[in-house]
C-alpha positions in Angstrom: -118.0 -68.9 93.9 -119.0 -72.1 95.8 -119.0 -74.1 92.6 -115.5 -72.8 91.7 -114.3 -73.9 95.2 -115.9 -77.3 94.8 -114.3 -77.9 91.4 -110.9 -76.7 92.7 -111.2 -78.9 95.7 -112.0 -81.9 93.5 -109.2 -81.1 91.1 -106.7 -80.9 94.0 -108.0 -84.1 95.4 -107.7 -85.9 92.1 -104.4 -84.2 91.2 -103.9 -81.7 88.5 -103.9 -84.4 85.8 -107.0 -85.9 87.2 -106.5 -89.6 87.9 -109.1 -91.3 85.8 -110.8 -88.0 85.0 -112.8 -87.7 88.2 -113.4 -84.1 87.5 -115.1 -83.6 84.1 -113.6 -81.1 81.7 -116.9 -79.4 81.4 -116.9 -78.7 85.2 -113.4 -77.3 85.1 -114.2 -75.0 82.1 -117.4 -73.8 83.8 -115.4 -72.9 86.9 -112.9 -71.0 84.7 -115.8 -69.1 83.1 -117.2 -68.3 86.5 -113.8 -67.2 87.8 -113.5 -64.8 84.8 -116.8 -63.2 85.7 -115.8 -62.8 89.3 -112.5 -61.2 88.2 -114.5 -58.7 86.1 -116.7 -57.9 89.1 -113.7 -57.4 91.4 -112.2 -55.0 88.9 -115.3 -52.9 88.8 -115.6 -52.9 92.7 -111.9 -52.1 93.0 -112.2 -49.1 90.7 -115.3 -47.8 92.5 -113.5 -48.1 95.9 -110.3 -46.5 94.7 -112.4 -43.6 93.4 -114.4 -43.4 96.6 -111.3 -43.3 98.7 -109.8 -40.6 96.6 -113.0 -38.5 96.7 -112.8 -38.8 100.5 -109.2 -37.5 100.6 -107.1 -40.6 100.5 -103.8 -40.4 98.7 -102.7 -42.9 96.1 -99.9 -43.9 98.4 -102.4 -44.7 101.1 -104.6 -46.6 98.7 -101.6 -48.5 97.4 -100.8 -49.6 101.0 -104.4 -50.7 101.4 -104.1 -52.8 98.3 -100.9 -54.4 99.4 -98.8 -52.4 96.9 -95.6 -50.6 97.6 -95.9 -47.5 95.4 -98.5 -44.9 94.5 -97.7 -45.6 90.9 -98.9 -49.2 91.3 -102.3 -48.0 92.6 -102.5 -45.4 89.8 -101.7 -48.0 87.2 -104.3 -50.4 88.7 -106.9 -47.6 88.6 -106.1 -46.7 85.0 -106.3 -50.4 84.0 -109.8 -50.6 85.3 -111.1 -47.4 83.9 
């Protein structure tokens, strides 16, 4: 994640268009690839934690609130999308 943060910081500093190409395309693409892997990990972690919370008696409404969602259907949908 540190390399993603470093590339993002450099891109912000150079501007999105990259004045003079200070941030090589290869670095930006590598950061995007890393970010996709992190997103996959987070999805797996989230599903495991939702299931653990449910196994311990948490309601989907409560889990939704923990995830910053407003409805139990949102949490259920999130769970199903990770399964």
